[in-house]
Every structure is written in structure tokens, then in C-alpha cells.
C-alpha positions in Angstrom: -8.1 -22.1 78.5 -8.1 -19.5 75.9 -6.4 -20.2 72.6 -3.0 -18.6 72.4 -0.9 -18.3 69.3 2.8 -19.0 69.7 5.3 -16.7 68.2 8.0 -17.8 65.8 10.7 -17.6 68.4 8.6 -19.8 70.8 8.1 -22.4 68.0 11.8 -22.5 67.3 12.8 -22.9 71.0 10.4 -25.8 71.4 11.7 -27.6 68.4 15.3 -27.0 69.5 14.5 -28.6 72.9 13.0 -31.6 71.3 15.5 -32.3 68.5 18.4 -29.9 67.6 18.7 -31.5 64.1 15.1 -30.8 63.4 15.4 -27.2 64.6 18.4 -26.7 62.1 16.3 -28.2 59.3 13.3 -26.1 60.1 15.3 -22.9 60.4 14.9 -20.5 57.4 17.8 -20.9 55.0 19.7 -17.6 54.4 19.3 -16.3 50.8 23.1 -16.5 50.2 23.1 -20.3 51.1 20.4 -21.3 48.6 21.5 -24.0 46.2 22.5 -22.9 42.6 19.5 -24.6 41.0 17.1 -22.5 43.2 19.0 -19.3 42.3 18.8 -20.2 38.6 15.1 -20.8 38.8 14.5 -17.5 40.6 16.4 -15.7 37.8 14.5 -17.3 34.9 13.3 -14.7 32.3 9.6 -14.6 31.9 8.6 -13.8 28.4 5.1 -12.3 28.0 2.8 -14.0 25.4 0.1 -12.0 23.7 -2.8 -14.5 22.6 -4.2 -11.7 20.3 -0.9 -11.8 18.3 0.4 -15.3 18.0 3.7 -16.0 16.4 2.5 -18.2 13.6 5.4 -17.6 11.2 8.7 -19.3 12.2 11.8 -17.4 12.7 13.5 -19.3 9.8 10.7 -18.1 7.5 11.0 -14.6 8.8 14.7 -14.5 8.1 14.1 -15.9 4.6 11.5 -13.2 3.9 13.8 -10.5 5.1 16.7 -11.6 3.0 14.4 -12.1 -0.1 13.0 -8.7 0.1 16.3 -7.0 0.8 17.4 -8.1 -2.6 14.0 -7.1 -4.1 14.3 -3.6 -2.7 17.7 -3.0 -4.3 16.4 -4.2 -7.7 13.1 -2.3 -7.4 15.0 0.9 -6.6 17.2 0.4 -9.6 14.2 -0.1 -11.9 12.3 2.8 -10.4 15.4 5.1 -10.8 15.6 4.1 -14.6 11.8 4.8 -15.0 11.9 8.2 -13.2 15.4 9.1 -14.5 16.5 10.2 -11.1 18.0 8.4 -8.0 15.3 6.5 -6.1 16.5 4.6 -2.9 14.4 1.7 -1.7 15.4 0.3 1.6 13.8 -2.6 3.6 13.0 -1.2 7.1 11.2 -4.1 8.8 9.5 -7.5 8.4 6.9 -7.9 11.3 4.0 -10.1 12.3 0.8 -8.3 13.4 -2.9 -8.6 13.0 -4.7 -7.3 9.9 -6.7 -4.8 12.0 -3.5 -3.3 13.4 -2.1 -3.0 9.8 -5.2 -1.3 8.5 -5.5 1.2 11.3 -1.8 2.2 10.9 -2.4 3.5 7.4 -3.3 7.0 6.3 -6.7 7.7 4.8 -6.8 8.4 1.7 -3.9 6.2 0.5 -3.0 4.1 -2.5 -4.4 0.6 -1.4 -3.6 -1.9 -4.2 -5.3 -5.3 -3.9 -3.0 -7.9 -5.7 -3.8 -11.4 -6.9 -0.8 -13.7 -6.6 -1.3 -17.2 -8.0 -0.8 -19.9 -6.6 -1.1 -18.2 -3.2 -4.5 -18.2 -1.7 -6.4 -14.9 -1.1 -4.9 -11.5 -1.8 -1.8 -9.5 -1.0 -1.9 -5.8 -0.4 0.5 -3.1 -1.7 0.2 0.2 0.0 2.1 3.3 -1.2 2.1 6.3 1.1 0.8 9.5 -0.6 3.8 11.4 0.9 6.0 9.7 -1.8 3.4 8.7 -4.4 2.5 12.2 -5.4 6.1 13.4 -6.0 6.6 10.3 -8.1 3.5 11.2 -10.2 4.7 14.7 -10.5 8.0 13.4 -11.7 6.2 11.1 -14.4 4.4 14.2 -15.6 7.5 16.2 -16.0 7.7 18.0 -12.8 11.0 19.6 -11.4 13.1 18.6 -8.4 11.1 20.6 -5.9 8.1 18.7 -4.6 4.8 20.4 -4.5 2.6 20.7 -1.4 1.3 17.4 0.1 -2.1 16.3 -1.1 -4.9 14.8 0.9 -7.2 13.5 -1.6 -8.0 10.2 -3.5 -6.2 9.6 -6.8 -7.8 10.8 -10.1 -8.3 8.5 -13.1 -5.2 9.9 -14.8 -3.1 9.5 -11.7 -4.4 5.9 -11.3 -3.0 5.1 -14.9 0.3 6.5 -13.9 0.4 4.6 -10.7 -0.3 1.4 -12.6 3.2 1.8 -14.1 4.7 1.8 -10.7 2.7 -1.2 -9.6 3.6 -3.1 -12.7 7.2 -2.5 -12.1 6.8 -3.6 -8.5 5.1 -6.8 -9.6 7.8 -7.6 -12.2 10.5 -7.3 -9.6 8.6 -9.1 -6.9 8.0 -12.1 -9.3 11.8 -12.2 -10.0 12.5 -12.1 -6.2 10.1 -15.0 -5.4 11.0 -17.2 -8.6 13.4 -19.4 -6.5 10.5 -20.1 -4.0 7.4 -19.9 -6.2 6.5 -18.9 -9.8 4.0 -16.1 -9.0 1.5 -14.8 -11.4 0.7 -11.3 -10.1 -2.1 -8.9 -11.1 -4.0 -5.9 -9.7 -7.6 -6.7 -8.9 -8.5 -3.2 -7.7 -7.3 0.0 -6.1 -8.9 1.7 -3.2 -8.3 4.9 -1.3 -9.9 4.0 2.0 -8.1 1.0 3.5 -10.9 0.3 6.0 -13.2 -0.6 3.2 -11.2 -3.6 2.2 -11.1 -6.7 4.4 -9.2 -9.6 2.9 -8.9 -11.6 6.1 -10.6 -11.5 9.6 -9.4 -8.6 11.8 -7.4 -10.8 14.2 -5.7 -12.9 11.4 -1.9 -12.7 11.4 -0.3 -11.0 8.5 3.4 -10.5 7.6 4.1 -6.8 6.9 7.1 -6.0 4.8 7.9 -2.3 5.0 10.1 -0.3 2.6 11.3 3.4 2.9 11.4 5.2 -0.5 13.7 8.2 -0.8 13.3 10.5 -3.7 15.5 13.5 -3.3 14.3 15.2 -0.1 11.1 13.3 0.0 10.6 10.1 2.1 7.7 7.8 2.3 6.7 4.3 3.1 5.6 1.4 1.0 4.1 -1.7 2.6 3.6 -5.2 1.4 1.0 -7.1 3.4 1.1 -10.9 3.0 -1.6 -12.8 5.0 -0.4 -15.9 6.8 -3.0 -18.1 5.2 -1.7 -17.1 1.8 1.8 -18.6 2.4 0.8 -21.3 4.9 0.8 -24.1 2.4 4.3 -23.1 1.1 5.9 -22.3 4.4 8.2 -25.4 4.0 9.6 -23.9 0.9 10.2 -20.5 2.5 13.3 -21.3 4.2 16.7 -19.6 3.8 18.4 -22.8 2.6 15.8 -23.6 0.0 16.3 -20.5 -2.2 19.8 -19.4 -1.5 21.5 -22.7 -0.8 21.6 -23.7 -4.4 24.4 -21.2 -5.2 26.8 -22.6 -2.6 27.1 -26.1 -4.0 30.2 -27.1 -6.0 30.4 -28.1 -9.6 29.3 -31.7 -10.4 30.1 -33.8 -13.4 26.6 -33.6 -14.6 26.6 -29.8 -14.4 29.9 -29.6 -16.2 28.7 -31.9 -18.9 25.5 -30.0 -19.4 27.4 -26.6 -19.7 30.0 -28.2 -22.0 27.3 -29.5 -24.4 25.6 -26.2 -24.6 28.9 -24.4 -25.3 29.8 -27.0 -28.0 26.7 -26.2 -29.9 26.9 -22.3 -29.5 27.8 -20.2 -32.6 30.6 -17.7 -32.4 31.8 -15.2 -34.9 35.3 -15.9 -36.5 37.1 -13.0 -38.2 40.4 -13.2 -40.0 42.2 -9.9 -40.7 44.2 -10.1 -43.9 45.7 -6.7 -43.7 45.1 -3.2 -42.5 45.6 0.1 -44.4 44.5 3.6 -44.6 43.1 5.6 -47.5 41.3 8.8 -48.1 37.6 9.2 -48.1 37.8 10.3 -51.8 39.6 7.3 -52.8 37.3 5.0 -50.9 34.3 6.5 -52.7 36.0 6.2 -56.0 36.8 2.4 -55.7 35.7 0.4 -58.6 35.7 -3.4 -59.4 39.3 -4.5 -60.2 41.1 -1.7 -58.2 44.0 -2.8 -56.2 44.6 -1.6 -52.6 48.2 -1.9 -51.5 49.2 -2.6 -47.8 52.3 -2.9 -45.8 51.5 -6.4 -44.6 54.2 -9.0 -45.5 52.7 -12.0 -47.3 54.8 -14.3 -45.1 53.5 -12.9 -41.9 50.8 -14.8 -40.0 47.2 -13.5 -40.0 45.3 -12.7 -36.9 42.2 -14.7 -36.2 39.6 -13.2 -33.7 36.8 -15.1 -31.9 34.0 -12.8 -30.8 36.4 -9.7 -31.3 39.2 -11.2 -29.2 42.4 -12.3 -31.1 43.0 -16.0 -30.2 45.0 -17.6 -33.1 47.6 -17.1 -35.7 47.1 -18.5 -39.2 48.4 -18.5 -42.8 46.0 -18.1 -45.8 45.4 -20.9 -48.3 42.9 -23.0 -50.1 41.0 -26.3 -49.5 38.9 -28.1 -51.9 38.6 -24.9 -54.0 37.6 -22.7 -51.2 39.6 -19.9 -49.5 40.8 -21.3 -46.1 43.3 -20.5 -43.4 45.6 -23.0 -41.5 45.9 -22.3 -37.8 49.5 -22.1 -36.7 49.1 -21.6 -32.9 47.3 -19.7 -30.2 48.3 -16.3 -28.9 47.8 -14.2 -25.8 45.3 -11.5 -26.8 46.9 -9.1 -24.4 50.3 -9.4 -26.0 49.3 -9.7 -29.6 49.8 -6.1 -30.4 53.3 -6.0 -28.9 54.2 -9.3 -30.7 53.0 -8.2 -34.0 54.7 -4.8 -33.8 
């Protein structure tokens, strides 16, 4: 007898003839009658994972880096504005993880590729300044006007490198201040390259943290990138959390901190000035003053004297002597905002 394949309808009719309950169990469940758990599993979001770009830096560390460098951008922009005597806006645009090869191939050639040493971090950091904004800054340092010149596509000269060192020195000062609550960095420039592909501080597939800033100088905009290899901050990743470097400012005053501040204030020196009287004379009379001359004033000898602490009137006193020395006796305190009206 030749083999015959039963259709689905024939299989179901055979099952229903043998056991109606089995037929109901074997019948396909409509989609709308699926249990909620099955529907939830079918709707689970699948997140792709790229093994070439592993997420090695945690989200908390990334948030801490972002907050840290946002403050750095504001301070560096203010310092750069003071140096160039014009408004320079420095804005943090992104903090990303990527491989070192992706970072290098995203840069222009030639560029200003600074290799930084940051003790106690291992390895090197990289500061890249885009020529689109670097040459206008150099032009400004050399006394150029507000109108930027044509963009240049060439390596920096020796004179230009000396001028750029002022920018990188300012960058390292502000970066050290931004990191001082996490680590005390000792920053220095090892060398400057124009071709980024000639410098390989880590393997091409090594993960780096790229901190990107946008510099705005008038109508000119350009990027500045800080590349931090993961192996440089791996040992200190536990310290690089949002709570470890900003949480200290949220705590309340303790008895120890109040005592420490009070002791330091008690030993501090302040300037105390007693105003005996005020008068006006002509310049010719002032120049002609000699020893023994008498200056008359309208101040009543029975009126109290004003005592100022660091230029602010705080006390009222009367003159006198103590153990052969000129002295004052404090009569009371005054409100410095009302002293002028009260003494009128």
C-alpha cells in the first residue's frame, strides 16, 4: 500500500473521533487567546550587542565624566576668553565610548594632536584641536582682527606650536582643577603630532572614552576632543562616580567642621579702624601743614566714635587711655546699614 500523507483536517477529525478533549488541546490556540506571559515574551525588546565595541565603562562613570567635563568646559571657556580678550564659548557636546581606531580615523589630517601625560593615570591621553578653530585662535593671539582668514590645510610651524602651547597649558590647568576631587593629576605635553595615524597609544580595538567640546569664536566653530583610554582610568573607576566627587557638598555642617572653621576664624587677623573725626580742607592748606598745626572739626567730643572692621562699621566707642596708651572703650554694636542715618 503506498504511503499516504494525511492532511491537517484529516488528523483533526481522527483525534476528535477518539477523544474530544484531546482534539481541543491539539487545536491551534488563536493569537488573541494566548496567555499574557506568552504575549509579553513575544514583545520583548531585543538589544543588539556589538562585540567589537564592548561597553566597558559603566553608566554611572559615564554620567560622572559628563558632569565633570561640563563644569570644565565653562571654566576653560572663561579662561580662554580672558586670554584672547574676546568671547569664546566652550560647550560639551558628547561623552561616548568607541574604539581607538574609530577615533583616529574620524580626525582630520593634518590636525593638532597633543599627546598628554597624566600621572598617576597609566598611558597617555590625547587632546585634539581641530584646525578650523585653532588657526583663528592663533590669528587672534598674533593680533588679527575679527574676520577669520581662509582655512589652512598644513601642519603647524614652530612659532605656531609655541602659541598653541599656551592654549594647551591653559587646558591642562583647568582639567587638573576639574579632576582634583577625583585624582590629583600631574599633566604635561609629551609631544605634538600633525598626523593622528602615526600615533598609537593603545591597540586599535581598545575602548576609549571620547569627550567632545565645541568651541565658538565669533562666527567660527570647531571641535576639541579629549581621548581617555579605558586602561588609563580602569584602576580608578571606583572613584569615578557621581557621588564620590559631588556628594561632599550636600552634607550638613558637623560639630567638627564648625569647630575647625571657628578656630581658623579666631586666629585670623582683621583691620580695625577708628574714625576720630572728618573734615575738609583745601589742597594748599594740606600741603602747608606743619608739626603743631591744629585742624578743627565739627565733631562733638561727647559723640561716639565709629569703629570699622575690614571697612565695615560695626561698633561705637569713646576715646580714652589705658596704661599710658591711647585706647577706645566699646559702647555697643551698630547696624552698618543704618549707621549713616543714625549719626546724621
